[in-house]
N, C-alpha and C positions, 0 to 999 in steps of 0.2 A: 504494500499499499503506499503511494506516494504522499506525504506530509504537505497537506495545505497551509497548516495552522500550527505553529510549535510554540508551545507556552512553557517558560522554566521559572518559578517561583515569583511568577506574574503579581504583582500587588499594587492597590489603587486605594489611597484612603483620602476622603474629605474631612480634614478635622479628627474628629474623634471617630468618624463613622467609616468602618471596612467595609468598600464596594466590591473588591478582589481581594482575597486572603491566601496568598502563595499559592497562586495557582499553577500546577505543572502538568499539560497534556500535549500530546499527539494527536493532531485531527486531520483525518481524510476520508476518502471516498468520493463518490460522483456527485449524489444528492445528498448531503446531509440537514437533519434536522435541527433547529435549535429552539429547545424548549425549557421553560423552567417559569413557576410562580412570578408574578409582579415582583420587583424588588429582590432579583435571584442575580441581579449584576449582568445579564446579556448586554445593555446597550453599554454600557462602560466597556465592557471586554471588546467591543465592536468599535467604538470610538479609541480604545488604546490600541488596536490593530491597524485603524488607519491610519493612526499618526496624530490624531487629534488631540490627545490628553498625554501628560507625563506621567511615570511609570516606574515602580521600581521592579527590578528583573528584568526576563527577557521574553521578546515576542517577535516571531517572525512569522511574515506570512510571503507564502511562493518563494520564501527563502530570502526574502528582503527585511533587514531589520526595522520595524516600524516604529522606533523612536526617532533613527536616522534618517529613512528612507519613506518616511509616510507620503510623500507626493507621488511616489514612483507607483507605490501601491494603489492609490488612488487611480492611478493612470488605468489601472488594470482590472478596475472593478466595475461591472454593471449595475445599476438598482432599479427596480421596481416597487416605488412607493405604496402602501397601502390605499391612501387618500389620492382624489382627483389632485391632478397638478395641470392641468390644459390651460392654454391660453385662448380666450374666446374667441371663435371667427376661424381658425386655423382648422385645416385639413390635416386627415392621419399624416399625408405624405410630407407636409408642410411642416408638420410637429417633428416628424423623425429627420428630417433633413436639418433642422436649426438644431435640433440635440447631438446630430452627426456633427455639424459646423463649430458648435461649442465645447466639443471635446478635440478639436483640431484636424478635423478632416477638411480637406477642399471641398468645396460646395457640389462640383460635379462628383466628386465620389460619395460625397455626404448624400446626395440624393440617389443614386445607385445602389447603395447599402440601406438607405429607407426602402426603396421598393422592394429589395429582396426581404428585407427583414419583415416587412407587412404581408409579404407573399408567404412567408415561412406562417405567419401568425394566422394566416386565414383572413385577412382584408383585403385582397388585392382587388375586389371588386368595388369596394366601399373607400378605398383609400383616398380620392378626391374630394369626399362628403366632409361638411364642416363635423367635428366630432361631437358638438354640441347636441347634436340629434341621434349619437350613437346610444344604442341598449348599453346596459351596464357589462354584459358580456362583452361586446365590443370594446367598449372603454378601457376593461380590462386586457383585451390583446393589444391595443396599443399604447399601453404603460409596458406589454411586455417587449413590443417590438421596439421602442425607444431606447429601453434597458439593451437591447443586442445590437444597436445599429451600428456600434464602433468595437464588435467582436470582442468582448470581454472576457478575461480568463476565468474570473469568478464573477456571477451572478448572485445578488442578492433578493429575494423573493420575500416580500413583506406581503403577506394575507391576501396569496394569489386568486382562491377563490371566495374571496369575502364577496357577499351579494349575491351569488351566481345561482341560478336555478340548477336542477341535477343535471340534466344535458350539457349545459355550459361548462360547470364544475368539471364533468368528466372529459370535455373536449380539454380544458384546461390542464387536467391533470395529463392529460395524453402529449400534448406540447412539453410539459415538464420533464416527463419520462424520458421524450424524444431529445432534450437539450445538449444530454452528455455526448452523446456519439454524433448528433447531425451538428452543432455549432462547436463540440471541444471545449466547453466550459463546465467548471464545477459549481453545484448551485448550494447554496446555504437559504434553507426555507423555514421562514420563520410561520407558525401558523398555531393558532389553537384548537384548531380542527386534528384531532390524533388522528381518526381515519384517513385523513390525508397523508401523514406521516406512515402509518401503514401503510399508504397505496403506492407511495412513490419512493419514500427514503430508503438507501441501503446502508446508512449510519444515523446515527443520533447522538446530540451533546445535550445533557440534562445539568443545567446549572441550578443551585439553591444555596441560599445565603452567603452570597459571594464566592461559593465556590464550585468546581465540576463536579458533580456526582457520578455521572457515568459518560463513557466517550466509548463507542464500541458499533458494530454492525445490528441494525435490528432482532437478527435473529439472535445474539449474543442478549440484547436487553430482554427480548420475550422467554429467553431460553431457546436453545436449538431443540431440544426435547422438554416435553413437558413430562410429568409423574405416567408410569405405566397406566395406574389404575384410572386416569383420568383422561376419561375418551369422549370423542365426538362420533355419532352414529346415526346413519342415515338409511331409511328403510322405504321400500316400494309405497307403502301405505300405512296407516294406523300407528305412528311414532306413540300416541298414547297407551295404546295396548299394550306394545313393547315396554312402554315404561313402567305400567301397574305389574307386570310380570316382574321385570327385574328388580324392583323396589318388594315385591314379595319375595325375591331370592336373597334379600338385604342390600341390593345396593342402592344408591342416591340418584334420583334421576329428574332433568328438567328437561320437559318438553319444549323444542323452540319454533317448532313448526308441524304440520301434519307430519312430514316424511322425515323429522330430525329430533335428535335429542341429546342433550350430556348426560353421562354418566360415570358417576365415581364407582368402581367395584369395591366391595366389600374386602376385608384383609384375606392375602394369599388367594385371592380369587384371580383370575386371567381373563382375557379375551374368549376364552373357551366358553364363560358362561353366557354371555352375549349371545353366541351362535346358537347353543343349546335352547337358550331360552326361545330364542326366535324361532326355531325350529319347531319346539313343542307349540308355541302360539300360531302357527302356521303363518310366518312372518317370512319375507325377504329383507334380509340384511346386503344393503347395495355398497354400502362404503364404511369404513371404520379407521380412526384415526386417533391418535395421541392428540388432547386436548392441549395447545399451548396458549401462556398467558396472553391477555390481550396487551397491546400499547398502551392502553388508558391505564390496566391495572398495574403494568410494569413500571410504569412513570409515577403512579401513586405510590408503589413501594420504594421505590427509589428515592424520591424525597420524604420519605418517613410518613405519608397523609393515609389514613385510612381506606379501604376500598370504598365505593360510591355505594351509598344506600338508596331506598327507593325516590329519594328525592334528587340524586344524580350527584355528582362529584361535588366534593365541598369547595365553596366558594374560593377557598383559599388555595388550593390546588389548582386552579384552573391556569393552564399555561398563560405567560404574557405573549405580547405580540412585541414587534420591535418597532413600537412608535418612536420611542427616545433613539433607538436605532438609526430609525431614517433621520434623523435630525443630525446625527454623526455621517450619514453618508453624504446628505444633502450641505453639510458643512464644506464636507471635501469638494463637491463639484462648485460650490459658489466662492471658496476661496482661492480654486484654481480658474474659475469661469467657465467649468463644464458641467453638462448635463449628462447623465448616463456613464461617459467614459472622461474623466476630468486630465485634460492637455493644458 
């Protein structure tokens, strides 16, 4: 795994307040989910990585020292903000061309790249229309395109599926999954939607109280294997009937659909209990797998919060967004006169 971010005893304090507490980590991957409750230190970390805040310790991004080479790091980063940041009356191609010019590209090249980025984002037929009249999904695509126009090596995406309907959300996630291979960039994804992380990310970074609590792959976060006694079972029909039979045999069951259920086997039992019980009940088992921990449950475990109850995840455990981090990236843009790529 190639290291994208390297931290060694990174610390940042604001008077008596410790924002980052001797953080040491090596972060890599193609699509990295950045998660943590509000106040975990995510925005401070990104400001340090972009060279916008002084700090103690060491921090390197793409092999560059963030203290000494922050401007070079910001040259190589693209940013898709959560909030709308459009100039009224501009068309998509005008906005993306403008972003390319601000990043230092000649106008002709900026326009060529703007067309290519909008084509990739699926807006080739709408690129000359004013953005003011776009739907939410189309505006999200424009924000993605302007972040890509200068071919960044790292792309920060802040809540990219925010406000999208299910179909548009899936289309956006498909684009994100495709980016590393098609555009050759690494993605750092901030989202409060843990299913999005499960869907697209191969690595995760979880922060809490100024420290990094977890760095690794999604499989490592969830557990590559679950417990052999905790199963997911799919049947052709009548999952409830199988659940009743297995419960009578000592298992603990939860029916999740007419054709699926979760099964916790009793002590010393094996999967043979499921097959034998189904055969006796005249039911057909179509699939059986060890049940892995969900990303949500793993996140709560890592930060030390209890599992969600009937009312949902505790408010204190909800992952924060990169709202403050957007200030960091934006500061890099305007400090150097760029948008998307800062030259």
